[in-house]
C-alpha positions as CSV (number, residue, x, y, z in Angstrom):
1,M,199.4,109.7,151.2
2,L,195.5,109.1,149.6
3,E,194.9,106.8,152.5
4,R,195.6,109.5,155.0
5,I,193.9,111.9,153.3
6,K,190.7,109.8,152.9
7,S,190.5,108.9,156.3
8,T,190.8,112.5,157.3
9,L,188.4,114.0,155.1
10,S,185.1,114.1,157.6
11,S,187.3,116.0,160.0
12,L,187.8,119.0,157.8
13,A,185.4,121.8,157.0
14,P,182.9,121.3,154.3
15,A,184.6,123.7,151.5
16,E,188.1,121.7,152.2
17,Q,186.2,118.4,151.9
18,R,185.1,119.6,148.6
19,V,188.7,120.0,147.8
20,G,189.6,116.5,149.1
21,K,187.0,114.7,147.2
22,L,188.4,116.5,143.8
23,L,191.5,115.5,145.0
24,L,190.6,111.8,145.2
25,T,188.6,111.5,142.3
26,D,191.9,112.1,139.9
27,P,194.8,112.7,141.8
28,R,197.1,113.0,138.8
29,T,195.0,115.9,137.4
30,F,194.9,117.6,140.5
31,S,198.7,117.3,140.9
32,T,199.1,119.4,137.6
33,L,196.1,122.2,137.5
34,P,196.8,125.5,138.9
35,V,195.1,127.0,142.1
36,T,192.4,128.9,140.1
37,E,191.4,125.8,138.5
38,L,191.4,123.8,141.4
39,A,189.5,126.2,143.1
40,E,186.8,126.6,140.5
41,R,186.4,122.9,139.7
42,A,185.9,122.6,143.7
43,G,183.7,125.3,143.9
44,V,185.7,127.0,146.7
45,S,187.9,130.3,146.8
46,K,191.5,130.2,146.2
47,P,192.6,130.2,149.8
48,T,190.4,127.4,150.8
49,V,192.4,125.4,148.5
50,V,195.9,126.5,150.2
51,R,194.1,125.9,153.7
52,F,193.2,122.4,152.8
53,C,196.9,121.6,152.1
54,R,197.8,122.9,155.2
55,S,195.0,121.2,157.1
56,M,197.0,117.9,155.5
57,G,200.2,119.0,157.3
58,Y,201.9,120.8,154.4
59,E,203.5,124.1,153.9
60,G,200.9,125.1,150.9
61,L,199.8,123.9,147.5
62,S,203.3,123.6,146.1
63,D,204.6,121.6,148.8
64,F,201.5,119.3,148.6
65,K,201.3,118.8,144.8
66,L,205.4,118.2,145.1
67,K,204.6,115.3,147.7
68,L,201.4,114.1,145.8
69,A,203.2,113.8,142.7
70,G,206.2,112.1,144.2
71,S,203.8,109.4,145.9
72,L,201.8,109.0,142.4
73,S,205.1,108.3,140.5
74,E,207.2,106.4,143.0
75,G,204.2,104.5,144.8
76,V,204.4,101.6,147.4
77,P,203.4,98.1,146.6
78,F,200.7,96.8,148.7
79,I,202.6,93.8,149.7
80,H,201.4,93.8,153.4
81,R,201.2,89.8,154.1
82,N,200.3,88.1,156.8
83,V,202.5,85.1,158.5
84,G,200.5,81.9,158.5
85,A,200.9,78.6,160.6
86,Q,202.2,76.9,157.5
87,D,204.8,79.3,156.8
88,N,208.5,78.4,157.2
89,S,211.2,80.2,158.6
90,N,212.3,81.8,155.0
91,E,208.8,83.1,154.5
92,V,208.2,84.4,157.6
93,L,211.6,86.5,157.3
94,V,210.6,87.6,153.9
95,K,207.0,88.5,154.9
96,V,208.3,90.4,158.3
97,I,210.8,92.3,156.6
98,D,208.6,93.0,153.5
99,N,205.9,94.4,155.7
100,T,208.2,96.7,157.5
101,V,209.9,98.0,154.6
102,T,206.8,98.8,152.7
103,A,205.7,100.5,155.8
104,F,208.5,102.6,155.8
105,L,208.7,103.6,152.5
106,K,205.1,104.5,152.7
107,Y,205.5,107.1,155.5
108,R,208.6,108.7,153.5
109,N,206.4,109.1,150.6
110,D,203.3,110.3,153.1
111,A,205.1,112.3,155.9
112,S,204.6,115.9,156.3
113,S,208.1,117.7,156.6
114,A,205.8,120.6,157.9
115,A,204.8,118.7,161.0
116,I,207.8,117.4,161.5
117,D,209.6,120.7,161.5
118,K,206.6,121.9,164.1
119,A,207.0,119.3,166.2
120,A,211.2,119.5,166.2
121,E,210.9,123.2,166.7
122,A,208.5,122.7,170.0
123,I,211.0,120.2,171.3
124,A,214.2,122.3,170.8
125,L,211.9,125.4,172.3
126,T,211.5,123.3,175.6
127,H,215.6,122.1,175.4
128,K,216.1,126.1,175.2
129,K,213.9,127.1,178.2
130,G,215.4,124.2,180.3
131,K,211.6,122.9,180.5
132,R,210.2,119.5,180.8
133,L,209.9,116.9,177.8
134,E,207.7,114.1,178.8
135,F,206.7,110.8,176.9
136,F,203.5,108.8,177.1
137,G,202.5,105.5,175.5
138,V,200.3,102.2,176.8
139,G,201.2,98.8,176.4
140,N,203.4,98.6,173.3
141,S,203.5,102.3,172.6
142,G,204.8,102.4,176.2
143,I,207.9,100.9,175.3
144,V,208.4,103.7,172.1
145,A,208.2,106.2,175.1
146,Q,211.0,104.6,177.1
147,D,212.9,104.6,173.9
148,A,212.5,108.1,173.3
149,Q,213.1,109.2,176.6
150,H,216.1,107.5,176.5
151,K,217.3,109.2,173.4
152,F,216.2,112.8,174.3
153,F,218.0,112.6,177.8
154,R,221.1,112.2,176.3
155,L,220.4,115.3,174.6
156,G,220.4,117.4,177.7
157,F,216.5,117.3,178.2
158,H,214.9,117.1,181.5
159,T,212.6,113.9,180.6
160,I,210.6,111.1,181.6
161,S,208.4,108.6,180.4
162,H,205.2,107.0,181.6
163,S,203.1,103.9,180.8
164,D,200.9,103.8,183.8
165,G,197.3,105.8,183.3
166,H,197.6,107.5,186.8
167,M,201.1,108.6,186.9
168,Q,200.1,110.1,182.9
169,I,197.4,112.0,184.5
170,M,199.4,113.2,187.4
171,S,202.1,114.1,185.4
172,A,199.9,115.8,182.5
173,S,198.5,118.0,185.5
174,L,201.8,119.4,186.6
175,L,203.1,120.3,183.1
176,G,202.8,124.2,182.0
177,P,203.8,126.7,179.5
178,G,206.9,125.8,177.9
179,D,206.9,121.9,178.6
180,C,206.0,119.5,175.7
181,L,204.3,116.0,175.9
182,V,204.6,113.8,173.3
183,V,202.3,111.0,173.0
184,F,202.5,108.0,171.1
185,S,199.5,105.5,170.4
186,N,198.8,102.9,167.2
187,S,195.3,103.1,167.7
188,G,194.8,106.9,169.0
189,R,191.8,105.6,171.2
190,T,193.1,105.0,174.5
191,R,191.3,106.9,176.9
192,D,194.4,107.4,179.2
193,L,196.5,108.9,176.6
194,L,193.5,111.4,175.1
195,D,192.6,112.6,178.9
196,S,196.4,113.1,179.8
197,C,196.8,114.9,176.2
198,E,193.7,117.3,177.4
199,I,194.8,118.2,180.4
200,A,198.2,119.1,179.2
201,K,197.0,121.2,176.4
202,K,194.7,122.9,179.1
203,N,197.4,123.9,181.2
204,G,199.4,125.6,178.3
205,A,201.7,122.4,177.3
206,T,202.5,121.8,173.8
207,T,201.2,118.5,172.7
208,V,202.6,116.4,170.0
209,V,200.8,113.0,169.4
210,V,202.2,110.2,167.1
211,T,199.1,108.4,166.0
212,A,196.9,107.2,163.0
213,S,195.5,109.8,161.0
214,G,191.5,110.4,161.8
215,S,191.7,108.8,165.0
216,P,190.5,110.8,168.2
217,L,193.9,111.2,169.6
218,A,195.0,113.0,166.0
219,N,192.7,115.7,166.7
220,A,193.7,116.0,170.5
221,G,197.1,117.1,170.1
222,K,198.6,120.7,168.8
223,I,201.0,118.7,166.7
224,H,200.0,115.6,164.7
225,L,202.7,113.1,163.4
226,A,200.9,110.9,161.4
227,A,201.8,107.1,162.0
228,D,199.6,105.4,158.8
229,H,200.7,101.7,157.9
230,P,198.6,98.8,156.8
231,E,198.7,96.9,159.9
232,S,195.6,96.5,162.3
233,Y,195.6,98.1,165.5
234,E,193.6,95.2,166.8
235,K,196.5,92.8,166.8
236,F,197.6,91.5,169.9
237,S,201.2,92.0,169.4
238,P,201.9,94.7,166.7
239,M,205.2,94.8,164.8
240,V,205.4,97.2,162.2
241,S,203.4,99.9,164.1
242,R,206.2,99.9,166.9
243,L,208.9,100.0,164.1
244,L,207.5,102.8,162.5
245,H,207.1,104.7,165.9
246,L,210.7,104.1,166.6
247,M,211.9,105.3,163.3
248,I,209.7,108.6,163.9
249,V,211.3,109.0,167.2
250,D,215.0,108.6,165.3
251,V,213.7,111.3,162.9
252,L,212.6,113.9,165.6
253,A,215.9,113.1,167.8
254,T,218.2,113.9,165.0
255,T,216.2,117.1,163.6
256,V,216.3,118.3,167.3
257,A,219.9,117.6,167.7
258,L,221.0,119.5,164.9
259,R,218.7,122.3,165.8
260,I,220.2,122.4,169.2
261,G,223.8,122.6,167.3
262,S,227.1,120.7,167.6
263,T,228.6,123.5,169.8
264,Q,226.4,122.8,172.5
265,L,226.0,118.9,172.3
266,Q,229.6,117.8,171.3
267,P,231.0,118.6,174.7
268,L,228.2,116.8,176.5
269,L,228.4,113.8,174.3
270,R,231.7,113.5,174.4
271,N,231.9,113.6,178.1
272,M,229.1,111.4,178.5
273,K,231.1,108.6,176.3
274,Q,234.1,108.9,178.2
275,N,232.5,108.1,181.4
276,L,230.9,105.2,179.6
277,L,234.1,103.9,178.7
278,N,234.9,103.6,182.6
279,K,232.2,101.0,182.8
280,R,233.9,98.7,180.1
281,Y,236.1,95.7,180.6
282,S,240.0,96.5,178.8
């Protein structure tokens, strides 16, 4: 949580930056002080303290301090260890799984439930209005976009995924009010994805970005779901980021399904499953 705040500090307003610097100086004290004293120590107004918490993706000061206290008390040990050429299969097994588990636990501690609520609400509204839901990603993230499309079309969405830059630009140009675009990127610096996001947003579509905090793409979307992890985005074949993005897709799909409701979804899924049974050998 502190790493994410530190990486996004420069993008905040100067007054909110002062609150962030106060927090990073002594996180434990920050989590115990009332808003009046926090404002006084940072040299800002009380509403600015609350705005800082909301800029970080939380509902307010209480929600922020609750997550901060949980993050400080539980913590997640930094055990991201690179696999070396000398490692045997057992060492590879342990390192790969430890890296993934660490990233998942870190996300659990840092994730903004307010941001997830906003994204789920926007996607559910797209379903209600019968509008388009599209998923964009390039390379490794393109595979995540395909997985997301597979999950959401089963919920009755008019959805598609694109991993080609030209197709993304053309498709984004056709989106409009009520439509929703979800963009996945490990680095948050892919030009085609940035351009597509800007086009869709300009046309009135809701844009949700799943990417690293502080990246250009994080600031380009309307709703940002932070996906921060200890793995460098410059790796040729990133693993942790892909698994983290897939987990976020599962969280979103489950949250949206609950919002749509079982009354509407159960008959649809039951009929789909029955039709699939006919494809199996007895």
